[in-house]
C-alpha positions in Angstrom: -35.9 -21.3 34.7 -35.0 -18.9 37.4 -37.9 -16.8 38.4 -41.3 -15.6 37.6 -43.1 -17.3 34.7 -45.3 -15.5 32.7 -48.4 -17.9 31.0 -49.9 -16.5 27.5 -51.9 -18.6 24.9 -55.3 -17.4 23.0 -58.2 -15.7 25.7 -60.7 -13.5 23.4 -61.3 -16.2 21.1 -61.8 -18.8 23.5 -65.0 -19.8 25.2 -64.8 -18.7 28.9 -61.9 -16.2 27.9 -59.5 -20.1 28.8 -59.7 -19.5 31.9 -59.1 -23.1 33.0 -56.6 -23.5 30.7 -54.8 -21.3 32.1 -55.6 -22.2 35.6 -54.5 -25.7 35.3 -51.4 -24.3 33.9 -50.8 -22.1 36.2 -51.2 -24.9 39.5 -49.2 -27.0 37.4 -46.2 -25.3 36.7 -46.7 -24.2 40.6 -46.5 -26.9 41.7 -42.9 -27.6 39.7 -41.9 -24.8 42.7 -42.4 -22.2 40.1 -43.9 -18.3 40.5 -46.3 -17.6 38.3 -48.0 -14.7 36.6 -51.3 -15.7 34.7 -53.3 -12.5 32.5 -56.3 -14.9 33.8 -55.6 -14.3 37.7 -54.6 -10.6 37.1 -58.2 -10.2 36.2 -59.8 -12.3 38.7 -57.8 -10.0 40.9 -58.7 -7.1 39.8 -62.2 -7.8 39.4 -62.5 -7.1 35.7 -65.0 -9.2 34.0 -63.1 -10.7 31.1 -63.2 -8.1 27.8 -64.5 -5.6 29.9 -61.7 -3.1 28.7 -60.0 -2.0 25.4 -57.9 -4.7 24.2 -54.8 -2.4 24.3 -55.7 -1.8 28.0 -55.2 -5.4 28.4 -51.8 -5.5 26.1 -49.9 -2.8 28.2 -50.6 -4.5 32.1 -49.7 -7.7 30.2 -46.3 -6.7 28.4 -45.8 -4.5 31.8 -45.9 -7.9 34.3 -44.1 -10.2 31.5 -41.4 -7.7 31.7 -41.2 -9.1 35.2 -40.5 -12.2 34.3 -37.9 -14.8 33.5 -38.8 -16.9 30.9 -43.2 -17.3 29.2 -44.6 -20.2 28.8 -47.6 -20.7 26.4 -50.5 -22.7 26.1 -51.6 -24.6 22.6 -53.2 -22.6 20.0 -50.8 -19.1 21.5 -49.6 -19.6 17.5 -53.4 -18.2 16.1 -53.5 -15.4 19.1 -52.4 -11.7 18.3 -51.6 -10.7 22.1 -49.4 -14.1 23.1 -47.4 -14.0 19.6 -47.1 -10.5 20.6 -45.7 -11.4 23.5 -43.5 -13.8 22.6 -41.9 -12.4 19.9 -41.2 -9.6 22.9 -40.1 -12.3 25.0 -37.6 -13.6 22.2 -35.8 -10.4 21.6 -35.2 -9.6 24.7 -33.6 -13.7 25.1 -36.3 -15.1 27.7 -36.3 -18.6 27.1 -40.3 -19.9 25.5 -41.5 -23.1 27.2 -44.8 -25.2 26.8 -46.5 -24.8 29.7 -47.8 -28.2 29.9 -44.1 -29.7 30.3 -41.7 -26.6 30.3 -39.8 -27.9 27.8 -38.7 -25.4 24.9 -40.7 -24.1 22.1 -38.8 -25.0 18.7 -40.4 -23.7 15.4 -40.2 -25.3 12.0 -41.0 -22.9 9.4 -44.7 -23.7 8.7 -45.3 -22.9 12.6 -43.1 -19.8 11.8 -45.2 -18.4 9.4 -48.5 -19.2 10.7 -47.1 -17.4 14.2 -46.2 -14.2 11.8 -49.5 -14.1 9.8 -52.1 -14.4 12.2 -49.6 -12.1 14.7 -47.0 -8.9 14.7 -47.1 -9.0 11.0 -50.7 -8.9 11.0 -50.9 -6.7 13.6 -48.4 -4.0 11.7 -49.9 -4.2 8.5 -53.6 -5.0 9.0 -55.4 -7.8 7.1 -54.1 -8.9 4.3 -56.8 -8.6 1.6 -56.4 -4.8 3.0 -52.7 -4.3 2.8 -52.4 -6.6 -0.7 -55.1 -4.3 -2.3 -53.3 -1.4 -1.8 -50.2 -2.9 -3.1 -52.5 -4.1 -6.5 -53.8 -0.7 -7.0 -50.0 0.8 -6.7 -48.2 -1.8 -9.2 -51.7 -2.0 -11.5 -50.4 2.5 -11.6 -46.9 1.6 -12.2 -47.0 -0.6 -14.8 -50.0 1.4 -16.4 -52.5 -1.4 -15.9 -55.5 -2.2 -13.7 -55.1 -2.7 -10.4 -53.6 -6.0 -9.3 -55.5 -8.7 -7.5 -54.7 -9.5 -4.2 -54.4 -12.9 -4.3 -52.0 -12.0 -7.2 -49.6 -9.9 -5.0 -49.7 -12.8 -2.7 -48.2 -15.4 -5.5 -46.1 -12.8 -6.8 -44.6 -12.7 -3.3 -44.3 -16.5 -3.3 -41.7 -15.9 -6.4 -39.7 -13.7 -5.0 -39.0 -15.7 -2.1 -38.4 -18.6 -4.4 -36.0 -16.8 -6.8 -34.3 -15.6 -3.3 -33.9 -19.2 -2.5 -32.4 -20.4 -5.6 -29.4 -17.6 -5.0 -29.2 -17.9 -1.6 -30.8 -20.4 0.9 -32.0 -19.3 4.0 -34.5 -19.9 6.6 -36.6 -16.7 6.3 -37.2 -17.1 2.5 -38.7 -20.7 4.1 -40.5 -19.2 6.0 -42.2 -16.3 4.2 -42.8 -18.1 1.3 -45.4 -20.7 3.2 -46.1 -17.4 4.9 -47.5 -16.0 1.4 -49.4 -18.9 1.1 -51.2 -18.7 4.3 -51.9 -14.8 3.5 -53.7 -15.6 -0.2 -55.8 -18.0 2.3 -56.8 -15.7 4.4 -57.5 -13.7 1.5 -59.5 -15.2 0.2 -61.7 -16.1 3.4 -62.2 -13.1 4.2 -63.4 -12.1 1.5 -66.4 -14.6 1.4 -66.5 -13.4 4.9 -67.4 -9.7 4.1 -69.4 -10.7 1.4 -71.4 -12.6 3.5 -71.9 -9.2 5.6 -72.9 -7.4 3.2 -75.6 -10.0 1.8 -77.0 -9.7 5.5 -77.0 -6.1 5.6 -78.5 -6.1 2.6 -81.2 -8.2 3.9 -82.0 -5.9 7.0 -82.0 -3.1 5.4 -84.8 -4.7 2.9 -86.6 -5.3 5.6 
């Protein structure tokens, strides 16, 4: 890779904002004679506490830094990070190489890995959580069909059926990615519903005290 390498990976969801992993990766890549741009080092240079600014400010700064680089090196767990998946998405559209930070080998994705990246990354950022997105869709489907609202879980399963039908008609990777992606969305709906119910119960308990 000819030029600076941008380090991308999970931060906000990790202990110590994943700084140790970023620092170790930067040192390892520099030992191979490459220049590295690391968000963790930018935080330290700016003398900013991790998470001390709005997420959007970090995104603007980090994307600007990425655009000055020639490639992206990803850390483990990047597919479940909203920021990292967006950075990889931008790099891919700009035909920048995306490699593993540990080995500098190209990142290749199975359909399941691509589905995971999409549902946790740019699609969720665009459409919101599947529980909210599919609830809205289910309400519109119910109105069109003249029935009760279609449950968001059923919306996800119906979309799986659409992808299966399209794959039968014309096999295409997009179908094989979106199929498990919609199953993943259904799983996210169940998890999020449980989290919100637990939060609501806690609120009732606190209000009663």
